[in-house]
N, C-alpha and C positions, 0 to 999 in steps of 0.2 A: 321321591315320587309324589306327585299331586294326587289328592283324593278328590274326585269329582262328586258334586252333589247330585242326588237323584231328584226326580221331579217331586216326589213326596217331601223330601227334605226342603226343597225350594218353596213348596207351598206352606210348610209349617214354619219356615224361617227359624229353625232351632240352632243355627250356627251363629255364634257371636262374632263381633268384629275382631276380638282377640283371637278366635279360632282362625279366621281368615288371615290375619297378620302373621300368625305362627307359620302358616303354610308359605307365605311370601318370604318370611325370614329364613325358613329352611331352604327355600329355593336360592336365595341370595348366598347363603353360607355354602351351598353345594356348588353352584355354578358361577357365582360372582355377581357383582353389581349389575352388569349389563343384562343378566338373565332375569332380573326382577320383573321387568316389563313383560318379557316373554312368558314367564310363569303365570302372571296375572291373566294374560290373554288366553293361555291354554285353558285355564280354569273357567274363564267366562265363556269361551267358545263351546266347551263341553256342556255347560249348563244350557246355553242357547239351543244346542242341538237337541237336548232332551226336551226342553220346553216346546220347541217347534214340533217335535214328534208327538208330544202330548196333546197340544192344541190342534195340530194338523191344519192350520190356517195361516198361510203366508201373510195375510193382511194384519195379523196380530203380532208379527215379528218385532216391529219397532216398539210396541208396547211392552213386550216381553223383555227386550233388551233394556229398556228404561228401568223396569223393575229390578233386573239383575244388577245393573249399573248402580242403582241407588243402594242396593243391599251391600255391594262391595265398595261403595264410596269411591268408585273409579272416576278418573277425569279423562279417560280415553275416549271421549265422546266423538271426536272428529273421525277416529278410526272406524266407528260404527255408523257414521253418517247422521249423527244426532246433533242438532243445534242446542248447545248448552250456554248460549250467550246471555240468557235472562236470569 
């Protein structure tokens, strides 16, 4: 089971890359290779929803997503409509 970050945790960035990788590895071990991508997305979406609720401003959504994506070193930019070409 994935543990989702709270808004406060997101703002303090107290989770290390190793913490995030451990969750992804656990998801892979439980559900197999194909579920790694899904597990990462579940975690990201949950964090986005909390951030959107916290900020309450749809105009900030892309900025919030970029922050989260940077934190998780994800390359799923196209899925979120973000140009990562540069």
